[in-house]
GUDREN-372855 format. One record per residue: residue number from 1; residue in three letters; chain; y negated, x, z negated of N, C-alpha, C in turn. Coordinates in nm, 3 decimals, decimal comma. Layout:
// residues N
PT     i    aa   ch      n.py      n.px      n.pz     ca.py     ca.px     ca.pz      c.py      c.px      c.pz
PT   NUM   ALA    A         Y         X         Z         Y         X         Z         Y         X         Z
...
END
This chain:
// residues 183
PT     i    aa   ch      n.py      n.px      n.pz     ca.py     ca.px     ca.pz      c.py      c.px      c.pz
PT     1   MET    A    -4,905     6,092    -3,685    -5,019     6,184    -3,637    -4,917     6,311    -3,689
PT     2   THR    A    -4,917     6,407    -3,590    -4,858     6,577    -3,636    -4,992     6,656    -3,652
PT     3   LEU    A    -4,989     6,705    -3,783    -5,069     6,814    -3,849    -5,052     6,929    -3,772
PT     4   ALA    A    -5,167     7,005    -3,821    -5,145     7,186    -3,791    -5,016     7,224    -3,820
PT     5   SER    A    -4,988     7,187    -3,958    -4,887     7,263    -4,002    -4,722     7,209    -3,955
PT     6   GLY    A    -4,732     7,113    -3,849    -4,621     7,046    -3,800    -4,584     6,930    -3,878
PT     7   ARG    A    -4,620     6,904    -4,016    -4,590     6,788    -4,064    -4,625     6,692    -4,001
PT     8   ASP    A    -4,566     6,553    -4,014    -4,626     6,435    -3,968    -4,686     6,346    -4,060
PT     9   PHE    A    -4,783     6,295    -4,045    -4,841     6,181    -4,109    -4,847     6,061    -4,054
PT    10   HIS    A    -4,757     5,955    -4,153    -4,734     5,834    -4,127    -4,830     5,735    -4,157
PT    11   PHE    A    -4,917     5,656    -4,111    -5,029     5,594    -4,120    -4,998     5,501    -4,246
PT    12   SER    A    -4,894     5,411    -4,191    -4,845     5,317    -4,281    -4,787     5,330    -4,423
PT    13   THR    A    -4,716     5,456    -4,435    -4,665     5,487    -4,553    -4,712     5,656    -4,623
PT    14   PRO    A    -4,859     5,655    -4,640    -4,878     5,783    -4,661    -4,832     5,852    -4,787
PT    15   SER    A    -4,784     5,970    -4,805    -4,757     5,992    -4,946    -4,769     6,162    -4,956
PT    16   PRO    A    -4,766     6,194    -5,084    -4,835     6,341    -5,106    -4,772     6,457    -5,045
PT    17   ASP    A    -4,629     6,439    -5,007    -4,573     6,544    -4,902    -4,637     6,572    -4,762
PT    18   MET    A    -4,700     6,467    -4,734    -4,786     6,483    -4,597    -4,870     6,563    -4,564
PT    19   VAL    A    -4,949     6,610    -4,697    -5,054     6,670    -4,660    -5,068     6,822    -4,739
PT    20   THR    A    -5,110     6,925    -4,703    -5,150     7,061    -4,756    -5,274     7,083    -4,780
PT    21   LEU    A    -5,331     7,194    -4,868    -5,457     7,247    -4,836    -5,497     7,291    -4,707
PT    22   ARG    A    -5,406     7,384    -4,661    -5,418     7,454    -4,526    -5,451     7,340    -4,424
PT    23   ASP    A    -5,376     7,238    -4,416    -5,394     7,136    -4,309    -5,523     7,053    -4,345
PT    24   ILE    A    -5,577     7,044    -4,457    -5,722     6,988    -4,483    -5,812     7,068    -4,444
PT    25   ALA    A    -5,790     7,202    -4,473    -5,898     7,280    -4,421    -5,906     7,320    -4,276
PT    26   HIS    A    -5,796     7,337    -4,211    -5,815     7,336    -4,069    -5,890     7,201    -3,986
PT    27   HIS    A    -5,830     7,092    -4,034    -5,853     6,963    -3,966    -6,006     6,949    -4,000
PT    28   LEU    A    -6,060     6,942    -4,091    -6,195     6,909    -4,136    -6,286     6,990    -4,126
PT    29   SER    A    -6,227     7,148    -4,098    -6,354     7,263    -4,039    -6,347     7,238    -3,889
PT    30   ARG    A    -6,277     7,168    -3,837    -6,282     7,123    -3,680    -6,341     6,981    -3,638
PT    31   LEU    A    -6,377     6,922    -3,750    -6,443     6,797    -3,697    -6,589     6,774    -3,770
PT    32   ASN    A    -6,648     6,762    -3,646    -6,827     6,761    -3,663    -6,852     6,623    -3,787
PT    33   ARG    A    -6,955     6,678    -3,837    -7,020     6,548    -3,901    -7,111     6,476    -3,805
PT    34   TRP    A    -7,150     6,377    -3,838    -7,277     6,277    -3,768    -7,207     6,265    -3,627
PT    35   GLY    A    -7,084     6,217    -3,624    -7,029     6,190    -3,465    -7,077     6,324    -3,387
PT    36   GLY    A    -7,112     6,419    -3,411    -7,117     6,528    -3,310    -7,270     6,534    -3,261
PT    37   ASN    A    -7,354     6,429    -3,321    -7,500     6,448    -3,276    -7,560     6,554    -3,395
PT    38   ILE    A    -7,558     6,661    -3,374    -7,584     6,771    -3,432    -7,672     6,876    -3,361
PT    39   GLU    A    -7,747     6,950    -3,429    -7,828     7,057    -3,333    -7,747     7,185    -3,325
PT    40   TRP    A    -7,638     7,206    -3,387    -7,553     7,354    -3,385    -7,450     7,295    -3,284
PT    41   ALA    A    -7,358     7,404    -3,248    -7,239     7,377    -3,189    -7,125     7,315    -3,275
PT    42   SER    A    -7,122     7,337    -3,401    -7,065     7,261    -3,500    -7,096     7,251    -3,664
PT    43   TYR    A    -7,115     7,165    -3,724    -7,139     7,152    -3,847    -7,065     7,062    -3,879
PT    44   SER    A    -6,956     7,096    -3,959    -6,791     7,022    -3,998    -6,818     6,931    -4,109
PT    45   ILE    A    -6,716     6,851    -4,118    -6,686     6,796    -4,258    -6,647     6,903    -4,348
PT    46   ALA    A    -6,589     6,999    -4,322    -6,535     7,087    -4,440    -6,681     7,157    -4,499
PT    47   GLN    A    -6,780     7,189    -4,417    -6,895     7,244    -4,465    -6,998     7,144    -4,537
PT    48   HIS    A    -6,983     7,015    -4,480    -7,037     6,940    -4,564    -6,993     6,916    -4,708
PT    49   ALA    A    -6,848     6,937    -4,726    -6,783     6,906    -4,859    -6,810     7,023    -4,954
PT    50   LEU    A    -6,803     7,155    -4,890    -6,852     7,246    -4,989    -7,019     7,234    -5,013
PT    51   LEU    A    -7,095     7,205    -4,937    -7,230     7,205    -4,980    -7,243     7,072    -5,105
PT    52   VAL    A    -7,136     6,956    -5,069    -7,174     6,846    -5,178    -7,093     6,906    -5,311
PT    53   SER    A    -7,008     6,982    -5,287    -6,938     7,023    -5,447    -7,026     7,113    -5,486
PT    54   ARG    A    -7,103     7,205    -5,419    -7,192     7,286    -5,495    -7,335     7,215    -5,558
PT    55   GLN    A    -7,352     7,079    -5,521    -7,460     7,000    -5,569    -7,419     6,936    -5,712
PT    56   CYS    A    -7,290     6,932    -5,734    -7,224     6,862    -5,843    -7,278     6,922    -5,981
PT    57   ARG    A    -7,313     6,816    -6,027    -7,348     6,852    -6,202    -7,261     6,899    -6,293
PT    58   LEU    A    -7,125     6,802    -6,271    -7,014     6,816    -6,341    -6,914     6,908    -6,299
PT    59   PRO    A    -6,870     7,000    -6,351    -6,789     7,078    -6,323    -6,673     6,998    -6,265
PT    60   GLN    A    -6,618     6,906    -6,345    -6,453     6,813    -6,310    -6,512     6,761    -6,188
PT    61   ALA    A    -6,623     6,746    -6,161    -6,639     6,656    -6,036    -6,587     6,722    -5,872
PT    62   ILE    A    -6,623     6,868    -5,906    -6,603     6,950    -5,818    -6,468     6,944    -5,706
PT    63   PRO    A    -6,339     6,927    -5,768    -6,216     6,917    -5,692    -6,224     6,757    -5,608
PT    64   TYR    A    -6,320     6,657    -5,664    -6,308     6,558    -5,599    -6,407     6,533    -5,507
PT    65   ALA    A    -6,509     6,615    -5,525    -6,604     6,634    -5,410    -6,569     6,689    -5,279
PT    66   LEU    A    -6,449     6,806    -5,348    -6,419     6,884    -5,201    -6,275     6,801    -5,125
PT    67   ILE    A    -6,207     6,713    -5,215    -6,113     6,594    -5,138    -6,182     6,493    -5,113
PT    68   ALA    A    -6,298     6,428    -5,133    -6,347     6,312    -5,096    -6,329     6,267    -4,925
PT    69   ASN    A    -6,368     6,361    -4,856    -6,350     6,328    -4,735    -6,240     6,381    -4,632
PT    70   ALA    A    -6,106     6,436    -4,734    -5,983     6,477    -4,668    -5,941     6,372    -4,563
PT    71   PRO    A    -5,944     6,233    -4,598    -5,893     6,123    -4,513    -5,935     6,116    -4,400
PT    72   GLU    A    -6,050     6,202    -4,365    -6,103     6,205    -4,208    -6,027     6,297    -4,130
PT    73   MET    A    -5,946     6,370    -4,196    -5,843     6,478    -4,106    -5,762     6,363    -4,021
PT    74   ILE    A    -5,749     6,278    -4,106    -5,646     6,148    -4,023    -5,738     6,059    -3,964
PT    75   THR    A    -5,815     6,002    -3,996    -5,905     5,869    -3,936    -6,038     5,906    -3,868
PT    76   ALA    A    -6,063     6,048    -3,839    -6,161     6,067    -3,780    -6,132     6,067    -3,621
PT    77   ASN    A    -5,995     6,120    -3,592    -5,903     6,119    -3,457    -5,887     5,976    -3,401
PT    78   GLY    A    -5,987     5,857    -3,349    -5,974     5,741    -3,302    -5,853     5,737    -3,216
PT    79   GLU    A    -5,776     5,846    -3,143    -5,676     5,817    -3,039    -5,531     5,832    -3,129
PT    80   THR    A    -5,533     5,830    -3,267    -5,387     5,858    -3,314    -5,352     5,732    -3,377
PT    81   GLY    A    -5,425     5,629    -3,344    -5,346     5,486    -3,367    -5,385     5,432    -3,532
PT    82   TRP    A    -5,499     5,516    -3,597    -5,479     5,487    -3,738    -5,533     5,329    -3,731
PT    83   HIS    A    -5,622     5,283    -3,609    -5,695     5,156    -3,638    -5,574     5,039    -3,644
PT    84   ALA    A    -5,446     5,059    -3,577    -5,323     4,975    -3,578    -5,291     4,982    -3,758
PT    85   ALA    A    -5,273     5,104    -3,796    -5,227     5,113    -3,932    -5,338     5,030    -4,023
PT    86   LEU    A    -5,438     5,009    -3,975    -5,540     4,933    -4,046    -5,511     4,804    -4,051
PT    87   ILE    A    -5,503     4,746    -3,918    -5,486     4,605    -3,904    -5,345     4,559    -3,981
PT    88   ALA    A    -5,243     4,651    -3,977    -5,138     4,632    -4,038    -5,099     4,606    -4,171
PT    89   LEU    A    -5,212     4,692    -4,212    -5,227     4,717    -4,372    -5,330     4,607    -4,452
PT    90   ASP    A    -5,407     4,542    -4,329    -5,486     4,432    -4,360    -5,611     4,539    -4,452
PT    91   LEU    A    -5,662     4,651    -4,396    -5,751     4,721    -4,466    -5,898     4,772    -4,385
PT    92   SER    A    -6,000     4,755    -4,440    -6,113     4,818    -4,363    -6,092     4,951    -4,361
PT    93   PRO    A    -6,185     5,033    -4,281    -6,189     5,202    -4,266    -6,203     5,243    -4,447
PT    94   MET    A    -6,309     5,176    -4,478    -6,324     5,248    -4,608    -6,205     5,208    -4,737
PT    95   GLY    A    -6,142     5,107    -4,717    -6,053     5,055    -4,778    -5,904     5,160    -4,753
PT    96   TYR    A    -5,889     5,189    -4,635    -5,776     5,256    -4,595    -5,814     5,437    -4,640
PT    97   LYS    A    -5,945     5,436    -4,627    -5,976     5,580    -4,699    -5,939     5,602    -4,832
PT    98   ARG    A    -5,970     5,488    -4,898    -5,959     5,486    -5,057    -5,781     5,497    -5,082
PT    99   LEU    A    -5,734     5,404    -5,009    -5,561     5,401    -5,014    -5,527     5,531    -4,986
PT   100   LEU    A    -5,569     5,630    -4,888    -5,513     5,785    -4,834    -5,533     5,846    -4,987
PT   101   LEU    A    -5,641     5,833    -5,047    -5,705     5,894    -5,114    -5,586     5,926    -5,265
PT   102   LYS    A    -5,578     5,779    -5,260    -5,514     5,711    -5,417    -5,351     5,737    -5,390
PT   103   LYS    A    -5,283     5,730    -5,254    -5,130     5,748    -5,252    -5,115     5,877    -5,192
PT   104   ALA    A    -5,188     5,950    -5,106    -5,156     6,074    -5,070    -5,234     6,210    -5,139
PT   105   PHE    A    -5,360     6,204    -5,104    -5,427     6,318    -5,151    -5,458     6,341    -5,267
PT   106   TYR    A    -5,490     6,261    -5,384    -5,482     6,285    -5,537    -5,368     6,325    -5,580
PT   107   PRO    A    -5,256     6,256    -5,544    -5,117     6,304    -5,611    -5,070     6,422    -5,551
PT   108   ALA    A    -5,082     6,474    -5,456    -5,038     6,587    -5,371    -5,108     6,683    -5,468
PT   109   PHE    A    -5,208     6,683    -5,499    -5,276     6,792    -5,596    -5,304     6,769    -5,726
PT   110   GLY    A    -5,220     6,670    -5,802    -5,207     6,654    -5,942    -5,342     6,595    -5,991
PT   111   LEU    A    -5,424     6,537    -5,922    -5,569     6,452    -5,954    -5,533     6,311    -6,011
PT   112   GLU    A    -5,581     6,271    -6,102    -5,611     6,124    -6,131    -5,708     6,058    -6,066
PT   113   GLN    A    -5,724     5,930    -6,072    -5,813     5,877    -6,030    -5,956     5,901    -6,071
PT   114   PRO    A    -6,080     5,941    -5,999    -6,152     5,984    -6,068    -6,265     5,900    -6,169
PT   115   SER    A    -6,325     5,929    -6,266    -6,380     5,862    -6,337    -6,512     5,796    -6,282
PT   116   SER    A    -6,572     5,679    -6,320    -6,705     5,634    -6,261    -6,812     5,746    -6,282
PT   117   GLU    A    -6,798     5,830    -6,384    -6,911     5,921    -6,406    -6,870     6,047    -6,292
PT   118   ILE    A    -6,754     6,076    -6,252    -6,757     6,157    -6,164    -6,801     6,096    -6,032
PT   119   ASN    A    -6,727     6,015    -6,000    -6,788     5,923    -5,869    -6,944     5,888    -5,817
PT   120   ALA    A    -6,999     5,909    -5,973    -7,145     5,890    -5,963    -7,224     6,019    -5,901
PT   121   ASP    A    -7,160     6,135    -5,986    -7,215     6,269    -5,973    -7,170     6,294    -5,811
PT   122   ILE    A    -7,078     6,248    -5,756    -7,045     6,305    -5,601    -7,138     6,208    -5,512
PT   123   ASP    A    -7,159     6,103    -5,553    -7,234     6,016    -5,473    -7,362     6,059    -5,481
PT   124   ARG    A    -7,431     6,114    -5,600    -7,585     6,140    -5,614    -7,556     6,309    -5,510
PT   125   ALA    A    -7,478     6,382    -5,535    -7,473     6,507    -5,462    -7,451     6,464    -5,316
PT   126   ALA    A    -7,389     6,399    -5,256    -7,337     6,341    -5,137    -7,488     6,312    -5,066
PT   127   GLN    A    -7,554     6,245    -5,129    -7,690     6,179    -5,101    -7,784     6,285    -5,080
PT   128   THR    A    -7,790     6,363    -5,147    -7,872     6,483    -5,141    -7,804     6,578    -5,021
PT   129   ILE    A    -7,716     6,595    -4,988    -7,674     6,692    -4,906    -7,682     6,571    -4,766
PT   130   THR    A    -7,653     6,447    -4,734    -7,683     6,382    -4,653    -7,830     6,374    -4,596
PT   131   ALA    A    -7,899     6,372    -4,707    -8,075     6,396    -4,659    -8,109     6,512    -4,609
PT   132   THR    A    -8,043     6,622    -4,662    -8,063     6,776    -4,620    -8,010     6,774    -4,475
PT   133   GLU    A    -7,888     6,739    -4,440    -7,815     6,749    -4,342    -7,913     6,670    -4,228
PT   134   TRP    A    -7,961     6,566    -4,237    -8,088     6,476    -4,155    -8,193     6,565    -4,124
PT   135   ARG    A    -8,233     6,645    -4,237    -8,372     6,720    -4,185    -8,305     6,850    -4,116
PT   136   ASP    A    -8,211     6,891    -4,155    -8,162     7,044    -4,090    -8,078     7,058    -3,965
PT   137   VAL    A    -7,995     6,932    -3,951    -7,884     6,948    -3,874    -7,875     6,859    -3,760
PT   138   VAL    A    -7,900     6,742    -3,799    -7,906     6,589    -3,714    -7,981     6,624    -3,590
PT   139   ALA    A    -7,936     6,583    -3,434    -8,048     6,624    -3,323    -8,126     6,459    -3,305
PT   140   GLY    A    -8,055     6,389    -3,314    -8,138     6,259    -3,256    -8,169     6,173    -3,387
PT   141   LYS    A    -8,291     6,148    -3,444    -8,297     6,094    -3,568    -8,377     5,960    -3,549
PT   142   SER    A    -8,296     5,857    -3,583    -8,371     5,729    -3,598    -8,426     5,690    -3,722
PT   143   ALA    A    -8,546     5,652    -3,726    -8,614     5,641    -3,842    -8,561     5,511    -3,897
PT   144   LYS    A    -8,476     5,424    -3,862    -8,386     5,311    -3,911    -8,294     5,342    -3,991
PT   145   LEU    A    -8,240     5,467    -3,964    -8,094     5,496    -4,011    -8,126     5,655    -4,125
PT   146   ARG    A    -8,238     5,671    -4,170    -8,283     5,789    -4,227    -8,186     5,754    -4,391
PT   147   PRO    A    -8,133     5,870    -4,422    -8,056     5,858    -4,548    -8,139     5,841    -4,668
PT   148   PRO    A    -8,100     5,748    -4,780    -8,182     5,758    -4,927    -8,144     5,883    -4,989
PT   149   GLY    A    -8,269     5,923    -5,064    -8,243     6,044    -5,140    -8,313     6,150    -5,061
PT   150   LEU    A    -8,367     6,252    -5,154    -8,430     6,355    -5,116    -8,352     6,511    -5,110
PT   151   PRO    A    -8,400     6,574    -5,021    -8,289     6,704    -4,958    -8,323     6,807    -5,028
PT   152   ALA    A    -8,217     6,884    -5,053    -8,196     6,995    -5,091    -8,320     7,080    -5,072
PT   153   SER    A    -8,383     7,170    -5,160    -8,486     7,268    -5,141    -8,450     7,390    -5,032
PT   154   SER    A    -8,316     7,435    -5,044    -8,286     7,532    -4,944    -8,220     7,474    -4,833
PT   155   CYS    A    -8,221     7,514    -4,699    -8,204     7,482    -4,557    -8,047     7,491    -4,535
PT   156   ILE    A    -7,985     7,406    -4,467    -7,829     7,443    -4,422    -7,828     7,562    -4,311
PT   157   LYS    A    -7,722     7,644    -4,339    -7,731     7,744    -4,250    -7,593     7,726    -4,173
PT   158   PHE    A    -7,590     7,749    -4,043    -7,470     7,761    -3,939    -7,369     7,857    -4,016
PT   159   MET    A    -7,252     7,795    -4,025    -7,138     7,890    -4,038    -7,020     7,871    -3,916
PT   160   PRO    A    -6,972     7,963    -3,873    -6,897     7,952    -3,749    -6,758     7,897    -3,828
PT   161   GLN    A    -6,690     7,809    -3,734    -6,565     7,742    -3,779    -6,479     7,809    -3,878
PT   162   HIS    A    -6,455     7,938    -3,811    -6,318     8,026    -3,902    -6,383     8,080    -4,040
PT   163   GLN    A    -6,520     8,082    -4,043    -6,560     8,104    -4,174    -6,539     8,005    -4,283
PT   164   VAL    A    -6,606     7,878    -4,224    -6,601     7,743    -4,275    -6,464     7,748    -4,338
PT   165   GLU    A    -6,348     7,736    -4,275    -6,229     7,723    -4,261    -6,164     7,773    -4,395
PT   166   GLU    A    -6,207     7,905    -4,393    -6,139     8,005    -4,502    -6,236     7,978    -4,650
PT   167   LYS    A    -6,342     7,947    -4,623    -6,426     7,927    -4,733    -6,382     7,803    -4,807
PT   168   TYR    A    -6,378     7,687    -4,717    -6,357     7,573    -4,771    -6,181     7,562    -4,849
PT   169   PHE    A    -6,102     7,637    -4,764    -5,960     7,654    -4,827    -5,943     7,731    -4,967
PT   170   LEU    A    -6,031     7,827    -4,972    -6,060     7,924    -5,091    -6,111     7,801    -5,204
PT   171   ALA    A    -6,222     7,753    -5,179    -6,292     7,651    -5,288    -6,165     7,551    -5,290
PT   172   LEU    A    -6,094     7,509    -5,225    -5,968     7,396    -5,272    -5,905     7,456    -5,343
PT   173   GLN    A    -5,832     7,567    -5,341    -5,744     7,634    -5,406    -5,812     7,662    -5,548
PT   174   THR    A    -5,928     7,705    -5,552    -5,965     7,764    -5,697    -6,006     7,639    -5,780
PT   175   ALA    A    -6,064     7,498    -5,704    -6,069     7,388    -5,769    -5,975     7,349    -5,827
PT   176   LEU    A    -5,831     7,341    -5,756    -5,742     7,252    -5,760    -5,628     7,343    -5,850
PT   177   ARG    A    -5,635     7,450    -5,860    -5,545     7,541    -5,942    -5,534     7,492    -6,089
PT   178   PRO    A    -5,623     7,456    -6,142    -5,593     7,399    -6,288    -5,514     7,289    -6,317
PT   179   PHE    A    -5,473     7,217    -6,167    -5,416     7,063    -6,176    -5,271     7,122    -6,147
PT   180   GLY    A    -5,233     7,267    -6,112    -5,101     7,317    -6,111    -5,043     7,257    -5,965
PT   181   MET    A    -5,108     7,216    -5,875    -5,025     7,160    -5,716    -5,123     7,208    -5,642
PT   182   VAL    A    -5,099     7,341    -5,625    -5,177     7,454    -5,496    -5,078     7,485    -5,400
PT   183   ASP    A    -5,086     7,475    -5,294    -5,007     7,525    -5,173    -5,073     7,654    -5,136
END
């Protein structure tokens, strides 16, 4: 897959040199959450990541919260052939996402594997934001698929794509600067 920067991303051999912060911000700000089943014209994975990072209680969880869905810049596009890569690597979609984080995204920015404490904080924050999205953003709601957890007290507000991209990019830069691997 060719990324916005012109870099090629190879599904079977992901590596840190294949990703940049600008590519992550560009792609995730254009990919809608909930498969596009949203009230607004756009509610992106990047805006979701920003909101999750703001719900984290541990400061050290913030860079991981911002990067957690970065592999979706690759996997969300079903036409790219990533399903073939999964089959070749004998992985599930979640297994492939973990592989991408481990082999490409974390090392690209100097991040170690997150601790169980960091993962728990991100999971809790993500549940809160997912419940908030369900309340504020999702168009068709099935009672059977209601997310667990309580929503945040504040409502989600629409941000235009260009604004989300820039805010997400700046948040990534700020959160990753202490690790010294920021482009």
